[in-house]
C-alpha positions as CSV (number, residue, x, y, z in Angstrom):
1,M,-68.3,4.9,-40.5
2,H,-68.0,7.9,-42.7
3,I,-65.8,9.7,-40.1
4,Q,-63.5,6.6,-39.8
5,A,-63.2,6.5,-43.6
6,V,-62.3,10.2,-43.8
7,R,-59.6,9.8,-41.1
8,R,-58.2,6.7,-42.9
9,L,-57.9,8.7,-46.1
10,Q,-56.2,11.6,-44.3
11,E,-53.7,9.2,-42.7
12,E,-52.9,7.6,-46.0
13,E,-52.4,11.1,-47.6
14,L,-50.0,12.1,-44.8
15,Q,-48.0,8.9,-45.4
16,V,-47.7,9.3,-49.1
17,R,-47.0,13.1,-49.1
18,P,-43.3,13.0,-47.9
19,A,-42.4,10.4,-50.5
20,S,-44.0,12.5,-53.3
21,L,-41.8,15.5,-52.5
22,P,-39.2,16.2,-55.3
23,A,-35.6,15.5,-54.4
24,I,-33.5,18.6,-53.7
25,P,-30.4,18.7,-56.0
26,N,-27.2,19.0,-54.1
27,P,-25.5,22.2,-55.1
28,F,-22.0,20.9,-54.0
29,P,-21.8,17.3,-55.3
30,E,-18.0,17.4,-55.3
31,L,-18.1,17.5,-51.4
32,C,-19.9,14.2,-51.2
33,S,-18.0,10.9,-50.8
34,P,-18.0,8.6,-53.8
35,S,-20.3,6.2,-52.1
36,G,-22.7,8.9,-50.9
37,S,-25.7,10.1,-52.8
38,P,-25.3,13.5,-54.6
39,V,-29.0,14.3,-53.7
40,L,-30.1,15.6,-50.3
41,S,-33.3,14.0,-49.1
42,P,-35.4,15.5,-46.3
43,G,-34.5,12.5,-44.0
44,S,-30.7,13.1,-44.5
45,L,-30.8,16.6,-43.0
46,P,-29.3,16.8,-39.4
47,Q,-31.8,16.6,-36.7
48,P,-31.4,18.5,-33.4
49,S,-30.8,16.2,-30.4
50,E,-33.6,16.0,-27.9
51,P,-33.0,17.5,-24.4
52,H,-32.8,15.2,-21.4
53,I,-33.5,16.0,-17.7
54,I,-30.9,15.3,-15.1
55,K,-30.8,16.3,-11.4
56,V,-27.6,17.3,-9.7
57,F,-27.3,17.5,-5.9
58,S,-24.9,19.6,-3.8
59,E,-23.3,18.2,-0.6
60,D,-26.0,19.7,1.5
61,G,-28.6,17.6,-0.2
62,V,-30.2,20.3,-2.3
63,G,-30.9,19.3,-5.9
64,K,-31.1,21.3,-9.1
65,V,-32.8,20.1,-12.3
66,V,-30.8,20.7,-15.5
67,E,-31.9,20.2,-19.1
68,V,-29.0,18.9,-21.1
69,P,-28.6,17.8,-24.8
70,A,-27.5,14.2,-25.5
71,D,-24.0,15.3,-26.4
72,M,-23.3,17.3,-23.2
73,T,-20.2,16.2,-21.3
74,A,-19.6,16.2,-17.6
75,R,-17.3,19.2,-18.0
76,D,-20.1,21.1,-19.7
77,V,-22.5,20.4,-16.8
78,C,-19.8,21.5,-14.3
79,Q,-19.2,24.7,-16.2
80,F,-22.9,25.5,-16.3
81,L,-23.2,25.0,-12.5
82,V,-20.1,27.0,-11.9
83,Y,-21.4,30.0,-13.8
84,R,-24.9,29.7,-12.3
85,N,-23.5,29.7,-8.7
86,H,-20.7,32.2,-9.3
87,C,-17.9,29.8,-8.4
88,L,-14.3,29.9,-9.4
89,D,-13.8,27.8,-12.5
90,D,-10.4,26.3,-11.7
91,N,-10.9,23.0,-13.5
92,C,-11.3,21.2,-10.1
93,W,-15.1,20.7,-10.1
94,S,-16.4,17.3,-10.8
95,L,-19.7,15.5,-11.5
96,V,-19.9,12.5,-9.2
97,E,-21.8,9.4,-9.9
98,H,-23.1,8.3,-6.5
99,H,-24.8,4.9,-5.8
100,S,-26.3,5.1,-2.3
101,L,-27.4,1.4,-2.0
102,L,-24.2,0.0,-3.3
103,G,-22.1,2.5,-1.3
104,L,-20.0,3.5,-4.4
105,E,-19.1,6.7,-6.1
106,R,-16.7,8.0,-8.8
107,C,-15.9,11.3,-10.5
108,L,-16.9,11.3,-14.2
109,E,-14.2,12.2,-16.6
110,D,-14.5,15.6,-18.2
111,H,-15.1,14.1,-21.7
112,E,-17.8,11.6,-20.6
113,L,-21.3,12.1,-21.9
114,V,-23.8,12.5,-19.0
115,V,-26.9,11.1,-20.6
116,P,-25.5,7.5,-21.3
117,V,-24.2,7.4,-17.7
118,Q,-27.6,8.4,-16.3
119,A,-29.3,5.7,-18.4
120,C,-27.2,3.0,-16.6
121,M,-27.9,4.4,-13.1
122,S,-30.5,2.9,-10.8
123,P,-33.4,5.1,-9.5
124,E,-31.8,5.7,-6.1
125,S,-28.5,6.8,-7.6
126,K,-27.7,10.5,-8.2
127,F,-25.2,13.0,-9.5
128,L,-23.3,15.2,-7.0
129,F,-21.5,18.5,-7.7
130,R,-18.2,18.5,-5.8
131,K,-14.6,19.8,-5.7
132,N,-11.9,17.3,-6.7
133,Y,-8.5,18.8,-6.4
134,A,-6.8,15.4,-7.2
135,K,-8.4,15.0,-10.6
136,Y,-5.3,15.8,-12.5
137,E,-2.7,16.1,-9.7
138,F,-0.8,13.0,-11.0
139,F,0.2,15.1,-14.1
140,R,1.9,17.6,-11.8
141,N,3.5,15.1,-9.3
142,P,3.5,11.7,-10.9
143,L,6.1,10.1,-8.6
144,N,3.7,10.8,-5.6
145,F,1.1,8.6,-7.3
146,F,3.2,5.8,-8.6
147,P,5.6,4.2,-6.1
148,E,8.6,2.6,-7.8
149,Q,7.8,-0.8,-6.1
150,M,4.4,-0.9,-7.8
151,V,5.5,0.0,-11.4
152,A,7.1,-3.0,-13.0
153,W,8.9,-0.9,-15.6
154,C,10.5,1.2,-12.8
155,Q,11.9,-2.0,-11.2
156,E,13.3,-3.2,-14.5
157,T,15.2,0.1,-15.1
158,N,16.3,0.4,-11.4
159,G,14.2,3.5,-11.0
160,S,16.3,5.6,-13.3
161,I,13.4,7.1,-15.3
162,P,12.3,10.7,-15.6
163,Q,8.8,11.8,-14.5
164,S,7.8,12.7,-18.0
165,Q,8.7,9.3,-19.4
166,L,6.7,7.6,-16.7
167,L,3.5,9.3,-17.7
168,Q,4.2,9.1,-21.4
169,N,4.3,5.4,-21.2
170,F,0.8,5.4,-19.6
171,L,-0.5,7.7,-22.3
172,N,1.1,6.0,-25.2
173,S,-1.2,3.3,-26.7
174,S,1.7,1.2,-28.0
175,S,3.4,0.8,-24.7
176,C,2.0,-1.2,-21.8
177,P,3.2,-0.2,-18.3
178,E,2.1,-2.5,-15.5
179,I,1.0,-1.9,-12.0
180,Q,1.7,-4.8,-9.6
181,G,1.2,-5.6,-5.9
182,F,-0.9,-7.4,-3.3
183,L,-4.6,-6.7,-3.0
184,Y,-7.3,-8.2,-1.0
185,M,-10.3,-9.4,-3.0
186,K,-13.7,-10.4,-1.6
187,D,-15.1,-13.8,-2.5
188,T,-18.3,-13.6,-4.4
189,G,-21.3,-14.2,-2.1
190,R,-19.1,-14.5,1.0
191,K,-17.7,-12.2,3.6
192,S,-14.1,-13.6,3.4
193,W,-11.3,-11.8,1.6
194,K,-8.3,-13.4,-0.2
195,K,-4.9,-11.7,-0.5
196,L,-3.7,-12.1,-4.1
197,Y,-0.8,-10.7,-6.2
198,M,-2.4,-8.7,-9.0
199,F,-1.3,-7.1,-12.3
200,L,-3.0,-4.1,-14.0
201,R,-2.4,-3.9,-17.7
202,R,-4.0,-2.2,-20.6
203,S,-5.9,-5.4,-21.4
204,G,-7.3,-5.7,-17.8
205,L,-6.8,-6.6,-14.2
206,Y,-5.2,-10.1,-13.6
207,C,-4.5,-12.1,-10.5
208,S,-1.8,-14.7,-10.1
209,T,-3.0,-18.2,-9.2
210,K,0.5,-19.2,-8.1
211,G,2.2,-16.7,-5.8
212,M,3.8,-13.8,-7.7
213,S,4.2,-15.6,-11.0
214,K,3.7,-13.6,-14.2
215,E,3.5,-16.7,-16.5
216,P,0.4,-16.6,-18.7
217,R,-0.8,-20.0,-17.5
218,H,-0.9,-18.6,-13.9
219,L,-2.8,-15.4,-14.7
220,Q,-6.5,-15.1,-14.4
221,L,-8.5,-12.2,-15.8
222,L,-10.7,-10.5,-13.2
223,S,-12.0,-7.6,-15.2
224,D,-11.3,-5.7,-18.4
225,L,-10.9,-1.9,-18.6
226,E,-13.0,-1.2,-21.6
227,D,-16.4,-2.0,-20.1
228,S,-15.7,-1.2,-16.5
229,N,-15.3,1.8,-14.2
230,I,-13.5,2.1,-10.9
231,F,-15.3,3.4,-7.8
232,T,-14.4,4.3,-4.3
233,V,-16.3,2.4,-1.5
234,T,-18.0,4.9,0.8
235,T,-19.8,2.6,3.3
236,G,-16.8,1.8,5.4
237,R,-15.0,-1.4,6.2
238,K,-17.7,-2.8,8.5
239,M,-20.3,-3.4,5.8
240,H,-18.1,-5.6,3.8
241,N,-15.9,-6.9,6.6
242,A,-12.9,-5.5,4.8
243,P,-9.4,-6.0,6.2
244,T,-8.5,-2.3,5.8
245,D,-10.1,1.1,5.3
246,Y,-8.8,1.5,1.7
247,Q,-11.5,-0.2,-0.4
248,F,-12.3,0.3,-4.0
249,C,-14.4,-1.5,-6.5
250,I,-14.6,-2.3,-10.2
251,K,-18.1,-2.1,-11.6
252,P,-19.4,-3.0,-15.1
253,S,-20.3,0.2,-16.9
254,K,-23.1,-1.1,-19.1
255,G,-26.6,-1.7,-17.5
256,R,-27.6,-1.6,-13.9
257,T,-25.4,-3.7,-11.7
258,E,-26.2,-5.9,-8.8
259,Q,-24.0,-6.4,-5.7
260,K,-22.8,-9.9,-6.9
261,E,-21.4,-8.4,-10.1
262,L,-19.0,-6.1,-8.3
263,K,-15.3,-6.8,-7.9
264,M,-14.6,-5.6,-4.3
265,L,-10.9,-4.9,-3.7
266,C,-8.9,-3.5,-0.8
267,A,-5.4,-2.0,-0.6
268,E,-2.9,-1.9,2.3
269,D,-2.7,1.9,2.5
270,E,-4.0,5.1,0.8
271,Q,-1.0,5.5,-1.5
272,S,-1.5,2.0,-2.9
273,R,-5.2,2.5,-3.5
274,T,-4.6,5.8,-5.2
275,C,-2.0,4.2,-7.4
276,W,-4.3,1.4,-8.5
277,M,-7.2,3.8,-9.2
278,T,-5.1,6.4,-11.0
279,A,-3.4,3.7,-13.2
280,F,-6.9,2.3,-14.1
281,R,-8.0,5.7,-15.4
282,L,-4.8,6.3,-17.3
283,L,-4.8,2.9,-19.0
284,K,-8.4,3.1,-19.9
285,F,-8.6,6.7,-21.2
286,G,-5.0,7.4,-22.1
287,I,-4.4,10.6,-24.0
288,L,-8.0,11.8,-23.4
289,L,-7.1,12.6,-19.8
290,Y,-4.1,14.6,-20.8
291,Q,-6.2,16.6,-23.3
292,N,-8.8,17.3,-20.5
293,Y,-6.0,18.5,-18.3
294,K,-4.2,20.7,-20.8
295,S,-7.3,22.1,-22.6
296,P,-10.2,22.3,-20.1
297,H,-11.9,25.1,-22.0
298,Q,-11.2,23.8,-25.5
299,R,-14.9,22.9,-26.1
300,K,-17.0,26.0,-26.6
301,T,-20.5,25.9,-25.1
302,A,-23.4,28.3,-24.9
303,I,-22.3,29.4,-21.4
304,S,-18.7,30.2,-22.3
305,N,-19.4,33.9,-22.7
306,F,-20.1,34.3,-19.0
307,T,-17.5,35.5,-16.5
308,T,-17.1,34.7,-12.8
309,P,-16.4,37.7,-10.6
310,V,-14.6,35.6,-8.0
311,R,-10.9,35.9,-7.4
312,S,-8.6,33.0,-6.8
313,V,-7.2,32.4,-3.4
314,S,-4.5,29.9,-4.4
315,E,-0.9,30.4,-3.1
316,N,0.1,31.8,-6.5
317,S,-2.3,34.7,-6.3
318,L,-1.5,35.8,-2.8
319,V,1.5,38.1,-2.2
320,A,2.3,40.5,0.7
321,M,2.5,44.1,-0.5
322,D,3.7,47.3,1.1
323,F,1.9,50.4,0.0
324,S,3.4,52.8,2.5
325,G,5.4,54.6,-0.3
326,R,4.4,56.1,-3.6
327,T,4.6,52.7,-5.3
328,G,3.9,49.2,-4.0
329,R,6.5,46.6,-3.4
330,V,6.4,42.8,-2.8
331,I,7.4,41.8,0.7
332,D,9.6,38.7,0.6
333,N,10.6,38.5,4.2
334,P,8.0,36.3,6.1
335,V,8.5,38.2,9.4
336,E,8.0,41.6,7.7
337,A,4.9,40.2,5.9
338,Q,3.4,39.0,9.1
339,S,4.0,42.3,10.9
340,A,2.6,44.2,7.9
341,A,-0.6,42.1,8.1
342,M,-1.0,42.8,11.8
343,E,-0.5,46.5,11.3
344,E,-2.9,46.6,8.4
345,G,-5.5,44.8,10.4
346,H,-5.3,47.2,13.3
347,T,-5.4,50.2,11.0
348,W,-8.4,48.8,9.2
349,R,-10.3,48.3,12.4
350,V,-9.5,51.7,13.8
351,S,-10.3,53.6,10.6
352,T,-13.9,52.1,10.4
353,P,-15.6,52.8,13.7
354,S,-19.0,53.3,12.1
355,T,-19.1,49.7,11.0
356,P,-17.8,47.6,13.9
357,V,-16.6,44.1,13.2
358,D,-17.1,41.2,15.6
359,L,-13.8,39.3,15.4
360,S,-15.4,36.3,17.0
361,V,-17.6,35.6,13.9
362,I,-15.9,37.2,11.0
363,H,-14.3,33.8,9.9
364,R,-17.8,32.2,9.6
365,T,-18.2,34.0,6.2
366,Q,-15.3,32.1,4.7
367,L,-15.8,29.0,2.5
368,W,-13.0,27.1,4.4
369,F,-14.8,27.4,7.8
370,H,-17.3,24.6,8.6
371,G,-18.4,25.3,12.2
372,R,-19.0,22.5,14.7
373,I,-18.4,19.5,12.5
374,M,-17.0,16.3,14.0
375,R,-13.4,15.1,13.4
376,E,-14.8,12.2,11.3
377,E,-16.8,14.6,9.1
378,S,-13.7,16.7,8.4
379,H,-11.9,13.5,7.4
380,R,-14.7,12.5,5.0
381,M,-14.7,16.0,3.3
382,I,-10.9,16.0,2.8
383,T,-11.0,12.5,1.4
384,Q,-13.8,13.3,-1.0
385,Q,-12.1,16.4,-2.4
386,G,-8.8,14.6,-3.3
387,Q,-6.3,14.4,-0.4
388,V,-3.8,16.6,-2.2
389,D,-1.1,18.5,-0.3
390,G,-2.4,21.8,1.1
391,L,-6.1,20.9,1.2
392,F,-7.5,22.3,4.4
393,L,-10.5,23.4,6.4
394,L,-11.1,25.1,9.8
395,R,-13.7,24.0,12.3
396,D,-14.7,24.6,16.0
397,S,-12.8,22.5,18.5
398,Q,-14.8,19.8,20.2
399,S,-12.6,19.6,23.3
400,N,-12.1,23.4,23.8
401,P,-15.1,25.7,23.1
402,K,-12.8,28.7,22.8
403,A,-10.4,27.1,20.3
404,F,-10.4,26.0,16.7
405,V,-8.9,23.2,14.7
406,L,-7.0,23.4,11.4
407,T,-7.5,20.1,9.4
408,L,-4.7,19.8,6.8
409,C,-3.8,17.1,4.2
410,H,-0.1,16.3,3.5
411,H,1.3,13.3,1.7
412,Q,-2.2,11.7,1.6
413,K,-2.4,11.9,5.4
414,I,-4.9,14.1,7.3
415,K,-3.5,16.0,10.3
416,H,-5.1,18.3,12.9
417,F,-3.6,21.4,14.5
418,Q,-5.3,23.2,17.3
419,I,-5.6,27.0,17.2
420,L,-5.6,28.4,20.7
421,P,-6.6,31.9,21.8
422,E,-3.8,34.1,23.3
423,D,-3.8,37.1,25.7
424,G,-7.4,36.8,26.7
425,Q,-8.8,35.7,23.3
426,V,-7.4,38.9,21.6
427,F,-5.1,36.9,19.4
428,F,-5.0,33.4,17.8
429,S,-1.9,31.2,17.4
430,L,-0.8,27.9,16.0
431,D,2.7,27.9,17.5
432,D,2.1,28.5,21.2
433,G,2.1,32.3,20.8
434,S,5.2,32.8,18.7
435,T,3.1,34.0,15.8
436,K,-0.2,35.8,16.7
437,F,-3.1,36.9,14.6
438,T,-6.1,39.1,15.3
439,D,-8.5,36.8,13.5
440,L,-8.6,33.5,11.7
441,I,-8.7,35.1,8.2
442,H,-5.3,36.7,8.8
443,L,-4.0,33.4,10.1
444,V,-5.1,31.5,7.0
445,E,-3.7,34.2,4.7
446,F,-0.4,34.1,6.4
447,Y,-0.1,30.3,6.2
448,Q,-1.1,30.4,2.5
449,L,2.2,32.4,2.0
450,N,4.4,30.8,4.7
451,R,4.6,27.2,5.8
452,G,5.7,28.1,9.4
453,V,5.1,25.2,11.8
454,L,2.9,23.4,9.3
455,P,4.2,20.5,7.0
456,C,3.1,22.5,3.9
457,K,1.4,25.8,2.9
458,L,-2.4,26.1,2.9
459,K,-3.3,25.8,-0.7
460,H,-6.8,24.4,-1.5
461,P,-9.8,25.4,0.7
462,C,-12.2,22.5,1.3
463,T,-15.5,24.1,0.3
464,M,-19.1,23.1,0.1
465,V,-21.2,25.0,-2.4
466,A,-25.0,25.0,-2.2
467,L,-26.8,24.8,-5.6
């Protein structure tokens, strides 16, 4: 009893002590608002945010635990992982919210806070660290993302609008551009799909109950934009008995969601799906997306002082040079550039006999080479990383063990080009021997500079980074 009485007195003393502390006079009362108190109390001092634990997975299934504060954005997490893994910070990395049971995933916007998103995720869901080259591609080539027949404003002006004005209307909060077109929607609790004419506005997604009518009495609200997020469906068309392969979904952003709460939608083709999903992001976030695109490093974090010793391999950073004279010069002629590359390769191999290079495996050290993956796997990787022009990878051929395959994306379509050995496997060629290369690295570097027989230059390597 005596011990309990002593403990009770100690607890009461601890409760009274903070209230008995004298108030601290505010040395700068003129900085306080009129309604605020000119006295600083201990409880009014800013408190540091508590750290939270998240786990991020790479595409090979390896996870890394990261301790983040409550105000850390998706861009901050990506920057941290970029510096830790010595990747090139090109503003194309994304944190992906992946729901395995629902078969859904989306890339978090750079400004989104990670901790609130994690709080709404189910236990089997996870974050992925992945490249996404199409994250801001619509700012560079807006007409590729918004076909005129799907933008109501374009039809009203007969298509006579500049690209900058098209995007400005999406970003301007006072204007309201509208996306329209046919979509398939799955009936709740059923496997059947209905084809409806839909309208996407700043206030939400609507469907017309009478053909293509825009009259308010014929419009039914399906989902608002404020409390929803748009996801890509990753499970394929068989699971939902979808009419096409171009599925997407609108999911409530607050709380954990069940299957019956999802709005399952399906487009006719990839361009239509991309248009709907891009317009959803622009109408929801508006000018925030443009700020993320223009100032990716505007926010200063604790990791901003690190540097990444990795050079860029984009088409803007690769030029053919001739160093045979006293000063170097840029080679503009593609034929001369190719012959110079061939000569340089032979000279390099002859001048280093002490370190022999096996040309049959030298390409396996490159991030764009993915070995013996299937055709379907290469499609999945290209699709996940954005389907922008010039996104590519190389892989072993399944039909010819001595050949390789270049998988390339152009106009949101994935194409495959076989690389065949020439002259007894001494050279490799994409154009039946017209242009020959001693190894695949030279081949890739040449087509990064010259389109040749390809529909576009090789621009973005499809990479998988292990955490």
